[in-house]
C-alpha positions in Angstrom: 0.0 0.0 0.0 1.5 3.3 -1.1 2.2 5.8 1.7 0.0 8.9 1.7 1.7 12.3 2.1 -0.3 14.1 4.7 -0.8 17.7 5.4 0.1 18.1 9.1 -0.9 15.5 11.7 -2.9 12.3 10.9 -6.0 12.9 12.9 -8.0 9.8 12.0 -9.5 8.2 15.1 -9.4 4.4 15.2 -11.4 2.7 17.9 -11.4 -0.9 19.0 -14.1 -2.2 21.4 -13.3 -5.6 22.7 -15.6 -7.7 25.0 -14.6 -11.1 26.5 -16.8 -13.5 28.4 -15.7 -16.4 30.6 -18.4 -18.9 31.7 -18.2 -21.1 34.7 -20.4 -23.7 36.5 -20.7 -22.6 40.2 -23.2 -24.4 42.5 -24.7 -22.1 45.1 -22.0 -22.7 47.7 -19.3 -21.8 45.2 -20.7 -18.6 43.7 -19.1 -16.2 46.2 -15.8 -18.1 46.0 -15.9 -17.7 42.2 -16.6 -13.9 42.5 -13.8 -13.6 45.0 -11.4 -15.5 42.7 -12.3 -13.3 39.6 -11.9 -10.1 41.7 -8.4 -11.2 42.7 -7.3 -12.6 39.4 -8.5 -9.5 37.5 -8.1 -6.7 40.1 -7.2 -3.2 39.2 -3.5 -3.8 39.6 -3.6 -6.8 37.2 -5.7 -4.9 34.7 -3.3 -1.9 34.9 -0.4 -4.1 33.9 -2.3 -5.5 30.9 -3.0 -2.0 29.7 0.6 -1.0 30.3 1.6 -3.9 28.0 -0.9 -2.7 25.4 0.6 0.8 25.6 4.0 -0.7 25.0 2.8 -2.7 22.0 1.5 0.4 20.3 4.5 2.5 21.4 2.6 5.0 23.6 3.8 7.1 26.5 1.5 6.8 29.6 0.4 10.2 30.8 -2.1 9.3 33.5 -3.6 6.1 35.1 -6.8 6.0 37.1 -7.8 2.6 38.6 -10.4 1.4 41.0 -11.6 -1.8 42.6 -15.4 -1.9 43.4 -17.5 -3.3 46.2 -19.1 -5.9 45.9 -17.1 -6.8 42.8 -15.5 -5.5 39.6 -12.7 -3.1 38.6 -11.9 -0.3 36.2 -8.8 1.2 34.7 -8.5 4.3 32.5 -5.2 5.2 30.9 -4.4 8.4 29.0 -1.6 7.9 26.5 0.3 10.1 24.1 2.9 9.9 21.3 5.7 7.5 22.1 8.7 6.9 19.9 10.6 9.7 18.3 11.9 7.6 15.4 10.0 7.3 12.1 7.6 4.4 11.9 6.7 2.1 9.0 3.0 2.8 8.7 2.5 0.2 6.0 3.8 -2.6 8.3 2.0 -1.3 11.3 -1.4 -1.2 9.6 -1.0 -4.4 7.6 -3.7 -7.1 8.0 -1.7 -9.4 10.2 -1.7 -10.4 13.9 0.1 -8.0 16.3 2.8 -9.3 18.7 2.7 -10.3 22.3 4.3 -7.5 24.4 7.9 -8.0 23.4 8.7 -5.0 21.1 7.6 -1.4 20.8 6.1 -0.8 17.4 4.8 2.7 16.8 3.6 6.0 18.1 0.3 7.8 18.5 -1.2 10.9 20.2 -4.3 12.1 22.0 -5.5 8.5 22.8 -6.8 6.4 25.6 -7.2 2.8 26.8 -9.9 1.7 29.3 -11.0 -1.6 30.8 -14.0 -2.5 33.0 -14.9 -5.9 34.5 -18.3 -7.3 35.4 -18.3 -10.6 37.3 -21.9 -11.8 37.9 -23.9 -14.9 38.8 -27.3 -16.1 37.5 -29.9 -15.8 40.4 -31.7 -19.0 39.5 -29.1 -21.3 37.9 -25.6 -22.4 38.7 -23.9 -20.5 35.9 -21.6 -17.5 36.5 -20.2 -15.2 33.9 -17.2 -12.9 33.9 -17.2 -10.1 31.3 -14.4 -7.6 30.6 -14.9 -4.6 28.3 -11.8 -3.0 26.8 -11.6 0.1 24.6 -8.5 1.2 22.7 -8.8 4.5 20.9 -5.8 5.9 18.9 -5.2 9.0 16.8 -2.4 8.8 14.3 -0.8 6.1 12.1 -1.2 2.9 14.0 -4.4 0.9 14.4 -5.3 -0.4 17.8 -5.9 -3.8 16.1 -2.2 -4.5 16.6 -3.0 -4.9 20.3 -5.8 -7.4 19.7 -3.6 -10.5 19.5 -2.1 -9.8 22.9 -5.5 -8.9 24.5 -7.1 -12.2 23.4 -4.2 -14.1 25.0 -4.5 -12.1 28.3 -7.9 -13.5 29.2 -9.4 -16.9 29.2 -12.2 -16.2 26.7 -15.1 -18.4 25.8 -16.6 -15.6 23.7 -15.0 -12.6 22.2 -17.0 -9.7 20.6 -15.1 -7.0 18.7 -16.0 -3.8 17.0 -13.6 -1.6 15.0 -14.4 1.8 13.6 -12.3 4.5 11.8 -13.8 8.0 12.3 -13.1 11.5 11.0 -10.8 12.3 8.1 -7.2 13.4 7.4 -5.9 15.5 4.5 -3.1 14.9 2.1 -0.9 17.7 0.9 -3.2 18.4 -2.0 -6.1 19.0 0.4 -8.0 15.8 -0.5 -9.7 14.1 2.5 -8.9 10.5 3.4 -11.4 8.6 5.6 -9.2 5.6 6.2 -5.5 5.2 5.7 -5.1 1.4 5.7 -6.6 -1.7 4.0 -8.8 -3.9 6.1 -11.2 -6.6 5.1 -11.8 -8.3 8.5 -10.7 -8.1 12.1 -10.0 -11.8 11.8 -6.8 -11.0 9.8 -5.3 -9.4 13.0 -5.8 -12.6 15.0 -3.2 -15.4 15.0 -4.1 -18.6 13.0 -3.9 -20.9 16.1 -6.5 -18.8 17.8 -8.8 -18.6 14.8 -8.8 -22.4 14.6 -10.2 -22.7 18.1 -13.2 -20.5 17.6 -16.4 -20.3 15.5 -16.3 -16.8 14.0 -18.8 -14.5 12.4 -18.2 -11.2 10.6 -20.6 -8.4 10.0 -18.8 -5.6 8.1 -20.0 -2.3 6.6 -17.1 -1.4 4.4 -18.4 1.9 3.1 -18.8 3.1 6.7 -15.4 1.7 7.8 -17.2 -0.4 10.5 -16.1 -3.9 11.3 -17.6 -6.4 13.7 -16.4 -9.9 14.6 -17.7 -12.5 17.1 -15.9 -15.6 18.3 -17.1 -18.6 20.3 -15.0 -21.6 21.3 -15.7 -24.7 19.1 -14.9 -27.3 21.7 -15.8 -27.1 25.4 -14.6 -29.7 27.9 -16.7 -29.8 31.0 -13.6 -30.0 33.3 -12.6 -26.5 32.1 -15.9 -25.0 33.3 -16.0 -26.4 36.8 -14.8 -24.0 39.5 -13.9 -27.0 41.8 -12.1 -29.4 39.4 -12.4 -32.4 41.7 -16.2 -32.3 41.8 -17.8 -35.7 41.1 -20.9 -35.9 38.9 -22.9 -38.6 37.4 -23.1 -38.9 33.6 -26.7 -37.5 33.7 -25.5 -34.5 35.9 -22.6 -33.8 33.5 -25.0 -33.7 30.5 -27.3 -31.3 32.3 -24.4 -29.0 33.3 -23.1 -29.1 29.7 -26.5 -28.0 28.4 -26.6 -25.1 30.8 -23.1 -23.9 29.8 -23.8 -24.3 26.1 -27.1 -22.4 26.4 -25.4 -19.5 28.3 -22.7 -19.2 25.7 -25.1 -19.4 22.7 -27.3 -16.7 24.3 -24.3 -14.4 24.7 -22.9 -15.1 21.3 -26.2 -14.6 19.4 -27.5 -11.8 21.7 -30.9 -13.5 22.5 -32.5 -15.6 25.3 -33.5 -19.1 24.5 -35.2 -20.0 27.8 
């Protein structure tokens, strides 16, 4: 893709909204223990470190961090970030349709941007299913797309379901005064996810190319019951296992398709 010579600063805004869901079987006596576990595993300090890693991947300086744990459960982190590296970046490589790295190298720079995360652990009042949700938003202004952080984010959470939205907003001008409403090629969010991850999930795209709006949903193809038991040593009959599996699959299908089946 040929580089565009811009007039002044690239002020396109690129926003990624990323939601993960983790489903667990928790009998009544285990529900509070599950909530306590999630609150500890994904507390504000842990989430802050994840966002610091994201900032490193996209090469941003961290200007300010606000984080908070909540009572009875949940946590939030908001991070204001600004332009990072001083050296020239390769915009073509940074915006290519390919998975981004795990947090091992600094890649690019951006300005006037932010990253946020909020968690929502909850339990069904009538069944024995608990669900942990994390909402992450990465908004950048400049050359790099926040999609380069997606590969790392997916690997940072144990995700049964992932729902992602990506939108490019505004416009930037080239030196001749012509407006550009997007500055990189993209056909699907899936192109930014590693192949080994894509193979594990059922995936659906809903894209509106003329509006630069991209939507991808992912749900695990294979679910082993042992991975969804909060107490792994629990003993169940075959009939009980089948009933639990049905509850878990219904919960995941309802979240994935956005409708209730009961």
